[in-house]
C-alpha positions in Angstrom: 186.1 22.4 203.7 184.1 19.3 201.8 181.4 19.8 199.4 179.1 16.8 198.9 177.9 16.5 195.7 178.7 17.4 192.0 178.7 20.6 189.9 175.1 20.2 189.0 173.9 19.6 192.5 175.7 20.5 195.5 174.3 18.8 199.1 176.4 19.1 202.0 178.9 21.9 203.0 181.0 19.9 205.6 184.0 21.7 208.2 184.9 21.6 211.4 183.4 24.5 213.8 186.1 27.2 213.4 185.3 28.4 217.2 186.9 26.1 218.7 184.4 23.4 219.9 185.2 20.8 217.8 181.7 20.2 216.2 181.4 19.3 212.6 179.2 21.6 211.0 176.9 20.3 208.1 175.2 23.1 206.3 172.2 21.7 203.8 172.8 23.5 199.9 169.5 22.1 198.7 168.1 25.3 197.4 164.4 23.9 197.8 164.8 23.4 201.6 164.9 25.9 204.3 167.2 26.6 205.8 170.0 26.5 203.0 173.2 27.9 202.4 175.4 28.3 199.1 178.7 27.8 198.8 181.2 29.7 195.9 184.6 28.2 195.2 186.9 30.9 193.6 189.5 30.3 191.0 191.7 29.2 193.8 189.8 26.9 195.5 188.8 29.1 198.6 185.2 28.9 199.7 182.6 31.5 200.5 179.2 30.4 202.0 176.1 32.8 202.1 174.5 33.4 204.5 176.6 33.5 207.5 177.0 30.6 210.4 175.7 30.8 213.9 176.4 28.1 216.2 173.6 27.2 218.9 175.7 25.0 220.9 178.1 26.0 224.0 180.7 27.7 221.4 177.7 30.1 220.3 179.9 31.7 217.8 178.8 33.4 214.5 180.7 33.9 211.4 180.9 34.5 207.4 183.4 32.4 205.4 184.9 34.4 202.6 187.1 33.7 200.5 188.5 30.6 202.7 188.7 32.8 205.7 186.6 33.1 208.6 184.9 36.5 209.3 183.7 36.7 213.0 180.4 38.5 213.4 180.2 41.4 216.4 178.4 39.9 219.5 174.9 40.7 219.3 
């Protein structure tokens, strides 16, 4: 995962979809826009993203990233 910005202003979180479709996911981190996500990096450098990410393409996956690991959401 790559976070674009600096310590004061994070702009984007960029990473490849873990669902296997190969799509690059760009999540906006700007708190003044909707939707937006937040990224927290722990002391080991592992990212946590809030809220969950739902792919609406053919992949149709829904997941959380917590401490660098993908936690899949159950099917709706």
